[in-house]
Each structure stands twice: as structure tokens, then as C-alpha cells.
LUMRO-49974 format. One record per residue: y, x, z of N, C-alpha, C in turn. Coordinates in pm, whole numbers, padded with zeros to 5 digits, always signed. Last residue first. Example, Ala and Ser with C-alpha at 12.3 -4.5 7.8 and 13.67 -1.06 7.14 Angstrom:
2
-00225+01285+00708-00106+01367+00714+00003+01290+00787-00569+01319+00780-00450+01230+00780-00330+01320+00780
//
This chain:
304
+09914-06186-01606+09909-06303-01695+09961-06270-01827+09734-05913-01472+09865-05962-01514+09847-06080-01621+09479-05964-01233+09518-05917-01370+09646-05992-01408+09323-05837-00941+09431-05922-01000+09467-05865-01144+09067-05831-00719+09107-05782-00847+09207-05885-00904+08968-05723-00415+09044-05825-00476+09096-05773-00603+08666-05655-00237+08774-05611-00336+08835-05736-00394+08557-05619+00094+08544-05647-00032+08659-05607-00118+08511-05772+00431+08531-05654+00338+08510-05699+00197+08659-05908+00735+08574-05916+00613+08607-05787+00527+08644-05898+01093+08703-05899+00965+08608-05908+00848+08520-06143+01343+08557-06008+01292+08599-06016+01141+08436-06373+01442+08578-06364+01422+08615-06230+01372+08183-06314+01419+08234-06321+01552+08387-06336+01558+07921-06309+01196+08048-06373+01225+08080-06383+01379+07806-05980+01155+07773-06122+01174+07895-06182+01238+08048-05768+01003+07929-05788+01090+07903-05938+01089+08215-05808+00782+08176-05663+00829+08057-05672+00914+08127-06037+00529+08161-06006+00669+08126-05859+00695+08252-06132+00219+08154-06057+00298+08207-06028+00439+08447-06247+00057+08377-06340+00150+08289-06259+00244+08547-06088-00139+08608-06066+00002+08551-06176+00099+08471-06085-00395+08372-06062-00298+08427-06039-00154+08526-06309-00661+08585-06230-00551+08478-06203-00438+08415-06282-01013+08421-06354-00874+08499-06255-00778+08750-06334-01142+08626-06394-01085+08506-06292-01105+09074-06234-01070+08956-06234-01153+08850-06292-01073+09387-06392-01008+09267-06333-00954+09153-06338-01054+09683-06326-01198+09589-06424-01152+09461-06352-01104+10047-06253-01187+09901-06223-01188+09812-06335-01164+10329-06103-01251+10275-06245-01252+10132-06217-01281+10489-05849-01057+10405-05885-01168+10356-06033-01144+10766-05645-01017+10685-05743-00964+10604-05807-01086+10967-05466-01100+10828-05422-01081+10746-05511-00997+11174-05710-00963+11172-05577-01033+11045-05500-01003+11203-06042-00999+11114-05935-00937+11126-05815-01024+11428-06300-00942+11395-06186-01023+11316-06083-00940+11430-06655-00923+11407-06526-00856+11365-06430-00960+11559-06983-00882+11553-06860-00969+11524-06741-00878+11555-07336-00895+11530-07209-00812+11501-07095-00910+11640-07518-01079+11639-07553-00945+11625-07429-00851+11808-07583-01385+11743-07493-01311+11744-07533-01158+11823-07738-01718+11841-07744-01562+11780-07617-01514+11972-07882-02000+11896-07767-01949+11929-07762-01797+11979-08116-02269+12025-08075-02147+11929-07962-02094+12076-08118-02612+11962-08088-02525+12019-08045-02381+12237-08104-02839+12213-08225-02774+12086-08223-02683+12091-07841-03040+12207-07919-02993+12153-08043-02925+11799-07651-02925+11880-07721-03029+12003-07791-02962+11668-07541-02719+11639-07490-02852+11722-07545-02962+11863-07436-02434+11788-07534-02524+11771-07481-02652+11822-07127-02242+11904-07210-02324+11808-07312-02407+11880-06865-02041+11789-06977-02056+11869-07080-02129+11915-06512-02041+11975-06647-02091+11866-06750-02099+11995-06236-01838+11904-06325-01894+11974-06447-01943+12077-05900-01778+12128-06033-01815+12025-06111-01882+12129-05648-01536+12040-05705-01642+12076-05845-01654+12320-05376-01429+12312-05531-01440+12215-05554-01562+12387-05111-01390+12257-05154-01348+12245-05302-01345+12627-05052-01515+12635-05088-01371+12503-05135-01314+12565-05013-01777+12610-04891-01700+12628-04924-01547+12284-05239-01809+12407-05176-01856+12453-05062-01766+11936-05242-01903+12039-05230-01800+12168-05179-01861+11777-05248-02120+11817-05367-02073+11914-05363-01947+11698-04978-02207+11728-05084-02307+11796-05199-02245+11641-04811-01996+11725-04766-02096+11774-04882-02183+11461-04986-01853+11593-04948-01789+11688-04905-01896+11231-04996-02013+11302-05119-01980+11450-05088-01940+11212-04732-02259+11191-04787-02127+11273-04913-02103+11216-04704-02534+11159-04599-02454+11123-04648-02310+11132-04940-02805+11211-04894-02688+11135-04791-02603+10973-05028-03000+11090-04953-03043+11169-04901-02922+10868-05314-02831+10856-05237-02945+10983-05159-02987+10924-05287-02474+10915-05351-02592+10908-05262-02715+10802-05274-02147+10862-05191-02261+10825-05269-02391+10833-05623-02037+10788-05486-02020+10854-05405-02134+10920-05917-01873+10964-05815-01978+10918-05683-01943+10826-06243-01845+10794-06106-01806+10840-06010-01920+10905-06556-01712+10921-06466-01821+10896-06320-01778+10792-06874-01624+10799-06733-01579+10809-06652-01717+10847-07197-01486+10842-07115-01604+10866-06967-01558+10739-07483-01328+10762-07345-01325+10756-07278-01460+10876-07781-01195+10800-07724-01307+10838-07567-01315+11027-07894-00999+10947-07788-00961+10857-07723-01076+11178-08110-01101+11239-08016-01002+11164-07890-00974+11004-08238-01270+11107-08168-01331+11181-08074-01231+10802-08361-01083+10767-08264-01186+10889-08180-01231+10925-08520-00898+10810-08438-00854+10764-08329-00951+11095-08670-01055+11144-08562-00971+11040-08465-00923+11054-08761-01373+10978-08764-01250+11021-08641-01172+11159-08739-01625+11227-08839-01534+11164-08838-01394+10997-08566-01762+11122-08521-01722+11207-08621-01649+10765-08707-01819+10767-08630-01703+10907-08578-01658+10809-08797-02078+10832-08891-01962+10824-08824-01828+10754-08597-02255+10896-08619-02225+10903-08710-02104+10499-08391-02268+10515-08531-02227+10657-08547-02177+10461-08127-02348+10436-08224-02448+10474-08362-02404+10687-07855-02313+10603-07947-02241+10588-08066-02328+10737-07502-02355+10732-07638-02407+10653-07721-02319+10922-07207-02383+10848-07297-02292+10858-07436-02339+10915-06890-02526+10951-07028-02548+10863-07110-02447+11018-06561-02419+10920-06662-02424+10990-06790-02463+11200-06350-02466+11088-06325-02383+10977-06432-02398+11383-06219-02729+11318-06348-02695+11193-06313-02602+11682-06040-02690+11525-06034-02695+11467-06156-02648+11985-06019-02841+11907-06092-02746+11747-06073-02785+12161-05707-02884+12098-05827-02933+12021-05896-02821+12238-05436-02856+12342-05540-02864+12284-05667-02928+12063-05229-02814+12070-05277-02955+12172-05389-02967+12110-05171-02543+12106-05062-02640+12111-05111-02791+12085-05417-02416+12213-05343-02419+12215-05242-02520+11947-05717-02480+11920-05570-02501+12051-05494-02524+11916-05974-02258+12024-05904-02350+11979-05755-02350+11651-06200-02292+11719-06092-02213+11803-06011-02308+11574-06550-02290+11609-06424-02356+11655-06324-02257+11383-06839-02326+11430-06747-02229+11447-06605-02304+11426-07184-02414+11400-07042-02462+11460-06951-02356+11260-07502-02405+11376-07410-02367+11327-07266-02399+11187-07797-02611+11154-07663-02551+11283-07597-02498+11254-08006-02333+11162-07920-02400+11189-07908-02551+11391-08069-02006+11387-08086-02153+11292-07982-02200+11385-07999-01748+11405-08149-01770+11425-08172-01924+11271-07800-01500+11271-07809-01637+11284-07963-01669+11216-07560-01241+11305-07675-01288+11301-07683-01444+11225-07231-01149+11161-07358-01129+11268-07468-01169+11169-06915-01279+11259-07028-01280+11184-07150-01254+11142-06572-01250+11081-06696-01214+11183-06803-01209+11104-06283-01431+11193-06384-01386+11130-06515-01367+11031-05944-01396+10961-06081-01401+11067-06176-01346+11021-05651-01550+11122-05747-01497+11055-05882-01513+10846-05342-01516+10839-05487-01542+10954-05553-01474+10892-05083-01474+10780-05113-01572+10786-05253-01608+11125-04850-01381+11113-04993-01408+10995-05012-01514+11177-04585-01351+11050-04636-01286+11029-04786-01303+11424-04518-01441+11301-04483-01522+11165-04542-01471+11575-04577-01236+11587-04667-01351+11456-04644-01430+11416-04549-00915+11479-04482-01035+11482-04588-01145+11459-04619-00600+11355-04552-00684+11419-04488-00800+11704-04671-00480+11595-04654-00395+11470-04586-00475+11873-04713-00692+11907-04620-00600+11794-04571-00511+11743-04925-00830+11765-04804-00899+11795-04689-00803+11758-05129-00635+11624-05068-00686+11645-04939-00747+12037-05161-00614+11959-05117-00501+11821-05069-00537+12111-05246-00874+12150-05117-00835+12064-05076-00706+12080-05475-01006+11967-05425-00948+11995-05275-00904+12246-05766-01047+12281-05626-01031+12158-05560-00943+12182-06015-01282+12135-05956-01162+12179-05806-01156+12289-06312-01436+12307-06161-01427+12274-06111-01288+12204-06568-01636+12179-06510-01508+12205-06355-01527+12324-06839-01810+12309-06695-01814+12308-06652-01666+12203-07149-01943+12248-07067-01838+12248-06919-01865+12291-07436-02157+12199-07336-02096+12272-07259-01981+12340-07606-02473+12347-07597-02331+12248-07492-02270+12537-07614-02765+12410-07571-02702+12430-07566-02548+12721-07902-02890+12708-07775-02833+12567-07747-02782+12735-08160-02982+12820-08066-03047+12789-07917-03008+12609-08340-02821+12566-08336-02971+12648-08229-03052+12493-08214-02522+12606-08247-02597+12556-08235-02751+12357-08246-02190+12341-08248-02335+12470-08288-02407+12466-08059-01903+12445-08180-01974+12421-08156-02127+12303-07860-01692+12406-07850-01797+12371-07969-01888+12243-07868-01346+12211-07926-01470+12333-07905-01574+12103-07720-01061+12213-07721-01155+12159-07785-01290+11977-07856-00750+11966-07795-00877+12089-07801-00956+11791-07930-00459+11921-07898-00520+11898-07831-00651+11546-07946-00331+11576-08052-00430+11713-08029-00493+11417-07609-00317+11435-07737-00261+11467-07845-00363+11431-07294-00268+11332-07385-00337+11349-07516-00260+11745-07126-00326+11652-07197-00231+11569-07291-00311+11923-07049-00519+11860-06946-00427+11770-06999-00330+12067-07235-00648+11950-07176-00712+11889-07066-00640+12269-07305-00481+12171-07406-00512+12047-07344-00567+12448-07096-00483+12353-07111-00377+12252-07205-00402+12607-07165-00709+12518-07046-00723+12410-07056-00609+12747-07390-00597+12648-07409-00707+12552-07289-00725+12909-07248-00408+12812-07362-00371+12709-07378-00471+13048-07062-00563+12967-07020-00450+12862-07125-00420+13044-07168-00904+13101-07122-00784+13002-07090-00676+12942-07010-01219+12920-07103-01114+12983-07064-00985+13158-06925-01489+13077-06878-01370+13065-06986-01274+13094-07009-01820+13173-07043-01699+13094-07005-01573+13120-06877-02150+13050-06903-02028+13145-06924-01907+13074-06847-02481+13170-06903-02385+13088-06946-02260+12983-06525-02610+12939-06659-02562+13038-06714-02467+13064-06270-02674+13123-06379-02752+13086-06519-02706+12926-06097-02513+13073-06104-02485+13128-06217-02567+12666-06119-02632+12685-06158-02497+12837-06184-02471+12673-06232-02973+12687-06124-02872+12713-06180-02738+12451-06477-03105+12585-06426-03069+12577-06320-02975+12216-06598-03135+12260-06523-03248+12400-06466-03223+12164-06729-02909+12093-06613-02926+12121-06540-03052+12346-06960-02936+12384-06844-02858+12308-06719-02875+12408-07124-03230+12289-07087-03145+12333-06959-03070+12732-07262-03214+12645-07179-03278+12533-07134-03183+12892-07407-03052+12823-07485-03149+12718-07401-03228+12954-07369-02723+12932-07299-02839+12838-07384-02931+12974-07467-02455+13089-07482-02550+13066-07424-02684+12802-07416-02243+12810-07553-02302+12918-07577-02407+12665-07231-01989+12712-07233-02129+12693-07364-02192+12721-07103-01669+12678-07219-01752+12734-07187-01893+12601-06827-01473+12702-06887-01566+12642-07008-01635+12565-06655-01178+12513-06758-01262+12630-06818-01345+12522-06319-01045+12597-06435-01087+12521-06516-01178+12488-06144-00784+12398-06185-00889+12438-06312-00942+12770-06124-00699+12679-06014-00698+12566-06035-00799+12926-06361-00697+12984-06242-00717+12897-06116-00705+12661-06533-00521+12792-06542-00585+12863-06413-00579+12340-06489-00620+12434-06461-00501+12574-06454-00565+11999-06558-00694+12145-06568-00726+12234-06555-00602+11766-06308-00571+11808-06446-00598+11951-06462-00627+11528-06048-00613+11665-06091-00612+11679-06240-00636+11336-05784-00504+11340-05924-00517+11487-05976-00503+11381-05505-00453+11294-05547-00572+11301-05700-00587+11489-05444-00221+11552-05384-00343+11476-05419-00469+11347-05568-00037+11482-05610-00055+11540-05552-00176+11104-05433-00021+11110-05552-00103+11255-05602-00127+10976-05193+00032+11120-05200+00030+11155-05318-00066+10711-05213+00017+10760-05158+00146+10922-05152+00141+10667-05306-00239+10644-05396-00133+10707-05344+00000+10670-05074-00383+10793-05161-00383+10788-05262-00274+10456-04910-00397+10541-04892-00282+10657-04989-00275+10243-05186-00379+10292-05077-00314+10338-04971-00418+10354-05480-00581+10253-05377-00524+10328-05267-00452+10392-05802-00566+10481-05686-00558+10391-05570-00500+10301-06082-00764+10259-05963-00688+10368-05858-00695+10267-06419-00773+10363-06311-00791+10320-06201-00703+10020-06606-00956+10073-06549-00832+10174-06441-00863+09977-06897-01157+09973-06756-01132+10032-06729-00999+09955-07142-01415+09950-07102-01292+09936-06951-01278+10087-07396-01564+10062-07249-01607+10064-07172-01486+10112-07596-01372+10029-07611-01491+09992-07475-01558+10099-07511-01029+10160-07514-01145+10061-07536-01262+09946-07480-00805+10060-07561-00790+10152-07566-00912+09662-07436-00661+09709-07454-00808+09826-07549-00812+09535-07231-00433+09644-07329-00447+09690-07328-00590+09348-07043-00393+09291-07166-00428+09407-07275-00462+09496-06826-00304+09425-06814-00428+09374-06943-00485+09583-06927-00055+09681-06892-00162+09612-06893-00297+09345-06939+00081+09417-07063+00065+09516-07034-00045+09288-06669+00100+09193-06754+00020+09263-06889-00008+09496-06572+00256+09477-06523+00118+09391-06621+00036+09465-06699+00499+09593-06708+00424+09572-06682+00278+09214-06607+00568+09227-06756+00546+09362-06782+00473+09255-06330+00585+09156-06386+00491+09188-06533+00461+09430-06308+00793+09474-06272+00662+09379-06330+00557+09261-06402+01004+09385-06472+00979+09435-06437+00835+09044-06218+00996+09018-06354+00957+09149-06434+00927+09136-05910+00821+09132-05990+00942+09098-06134+00900+08939-05688+00654+09036-05786+00634+09025-05891+00752+08842-05388+00624+08852-05482+00737+08964-05571+00722+08831-05281+00387+08719-05237+00483+08720-05327+00601+08927-05375+00071+08934-05409+00215+08804-05355+00290+09114-05294-00209+09001-05287-00144+09028-05313+00005+09253-05420-00508+09279-05392-00366+09150-05404-00286+09373-05359-00821+09254-05363-00743+09288-05332-00593+09523-05477-01120+09542-05428-00984+09421-05452-00904+09659-05418-01435+09534-05460-01360+09545-05396-01227+09918-05517-01671+09862-05448-01548+09744-05498-01493+09947-05457-02014+09931-05556-01912+09863-05481-01784+10178-05367-02283+10077-05337-02179+10074-05450-02075+10196-05493-02612+10255-05479-02483+10150-05454-02376+09980-05314-02841+10058-05431-02787+10111-05402-02658+09921-05127-03128+09937-05125-02987+10018-05235-02945+09689-05034-03381+09789-05122-03332+09795-05117-03188+09557-04851-03659+09595-04852-03514+09710-04947-03486+09326-04764-03876+09424-04872-03855+09453-04885-03706+09223-04477-04045+09237-04550-03914+09353-04651-03923+09022-04467-04337+09159-04456-04282+09162-04535-04146+08792-04524-04458+08776-04455-04341+08917-04412-04288+08797-04715-04651+08810-04579-04698+08825-04481-04585+08772-04947-04510+08655-04905-04592+08667-04763-04648+08921-04852-04189+08902-04937-04307+08794-04886-04400+08859-04837-03845+08866-04771-03971+08841-04859-04088+09054-04925-03560+08948-04956-03652+08969-04871-03787+09192-05006-03264+09172-04890-03356+09049-04915-03432+09412-05164-03062+09308-05189-03160+09306-05077-03263+09512-05161-02719+09504-05090-02848+09402-05143-02932+09622-05252-02471+09575-05346-02583+09576-05276-02719+09687-05115-02253+09792-05112-02363+09746-05199-02477+09663-05178-01922+09591-05199-02048+09688-05211-02156+09691-04981-01640+09768-05057-01750+09694-05057-01881+09601-04990-01298+09583-04937-01433+09656-05040-01535+09573-04909-00956+09654-04977-01063+09622-04911-01196+09453-04958-00645+09429-04898-00775+09496-04976-00888+09471-04907-00294+09532-04975-00420+09503-04892-00542+09297-04962+00003+09331-04880-00114+09389-04962-00224+09307-05127+00223+09267-04992+00245+09293-04897+00126+09613-05332+00290+09489-05293+00209+09442-05149+00245+09774-05609+00417+09730-05470+00437+09608-05436+00357+09987-05831+00268+09840-05806+00302+09809-05654+00304+10259-06036+00306+10212-05899+00302+10069-05895+00348+10379-06310+00101+10313-06260+00221+10262-06121+00203+10684-06433-00032+10571-06349-00057+10509-06312+00080+10802-06762+00024+10813-06620+00044+10684-06553+00034+10718-07014-00226+10717-06961-00087+10767-06808-00092+10668-07132-00474+10732-07207-00382+10747-07145-00245+10513-06960-00621+10663-06967-00660+10737-07050-00552+10315-06753-00400+10334-06862-00503+10487-06874-00522+10231-06402-00339+10275-06537-00310+10289-06621-00438+10217-06087-00199+10155-06176-00290+10202-06311-00246+10247-05724-00150+10303-05869-00123+10247-05955-00235+10048-05474+00014+10107-05539-00112+10152-05671-00073+10109-05229+00272+10047-05352+00210+10109-05405+00098+10003-04950+00481+10090-05018+00379+10021-05143+00327
//
């Protein structure tokens, strides 16, 4: 078996491993006050992944080391799909698809949409041609124009029934949404909490140099990533964020009126993680003196 790893601009590659070790750091802080009472805090968990190699082929080594050294984003990272989800990746990786994984534009509401119910937001479904633009990493994109009267943005709905059928709704630990393309700042990423009927803010994304938004090499490929794990007061991601049809809903929206919002490429990873390699890596070691033989060592990845 192998895990899958890759950058935002490519299909993930599979790397066979001898062993996979996964742990989750809950970020607990436990201290006693002056009266000896315990003060305990617990933050959103972060995953740690360790992959061992007894024989990493030269071809895989060169692909892997090239990928680890490729800094293609200001806020950089790799997308990881661990075992066993990598063995059934079609159930764990989704791109927009007309009438299945739908894209909607929002541009007619004067009220901040994150204060509105999902059903109350005025949204228009993108047609087949425009939906397909967001399923390929290229120069095609969708733009919602700025308006002094309305908020602009997108709603992305993914039907992840295939994952639920193959594994379980209770097995969802992480929803990781990748979006390439940004032509204004700041933009906000939300996920609709079905159980509470409210929008959950996943992250705010800002960029300090507005002049870059006129540079196609920047605004087409600027990467933003939102990760959703179990949140405060929730039992599980599935219970809180999937509706009765296993649909999860995200919203990417400008922070104010008169702000355009774009997207060039969108992917959702179910139980996929945004990670960075730890230092140092010892996969440089040879099994034997170099004859084109494999290498050994350990690759450590930590969730960003």
C-alpha cells in the first residue's frame, strides 16, 4: 500500500511505504494556578504522519525529493492522502462537477452572507461549461464582479456520498478545501454547519500587495487552503457539516461590498491533510553503496 502526496498544481503521486504511523496532537494546555486548581484548554487537533522506507526506489526518491523542494506557494504545503483513503482516492478527492458537485455564484445580497441562512442567500448555479473551468488547473477561471451594492462570492457544494459509502460518516476527521486564484483581499472561507444552521469561519485570507492582483502569474495560481476538523462543541465533522444527502457546503466570499472574488481551481480532500515535511529528512541514506539501489529512512509530515 502507499500514501498519496502532491502539490496544488498536480495530481497526487503514490509512494509505497514500509509502515505508516499517524498520531494526532490535541494541543492540550494543563497548568495549575496558585491555588492548585487545574486550568485545562484543548485546541483543534493536528495530525502527525511518519512513513518508513526499507527500500525507496531511486525513481520514487527523485520524485519525492523534487516535490519536497518545490516551493510554489507563499503559504506552502503538500496535500497528503494517507492509507487507507489513498487506496480508494476516487472516494476522497472531489472537483466541481455539474449537477453533482455544484458551484454557485452569489452577487445579489446587500447583507453579509455569513449572517444569513444558506437557504436565504441568493445564488445562481454555474452551468456545465463554467463549472468545468474550476475542475482543471489552467488559465480558465470564474470571476464574480465587484458591486457597490452587493457582496460577491461563491458557494461550493460537494456530494461525498461515495466516501461515506466506502468508509463511514463517523470516519471523517478532516475536510481540506484547496482553492487556486485570488484577485482581491481579504476573502473569507466558511463551511455551513447543518446542525447549528450557521456559517463556521474556517479562515480569512489576506495579501498585502494589491498590485499583484493584476499579475496573471499571481492571481491565477495564488493558493488558499482551508481545513476543517472537529470544532468546539461538535461531536464529529460528519454530524455537524453533512446534510441528509451527504452534501457539504462551503462559501468563499469577499469581506465587504464592492469586492470582486475569483476562483481558478477547486479540490476537496476528505480525510486529506495539508502538511509540511519536518527537518531533517534521513531518506538520503542508501541501502548499499550506490548502484541505483534504493534508499532507506523516515519521512515525517506535520499538518499545517
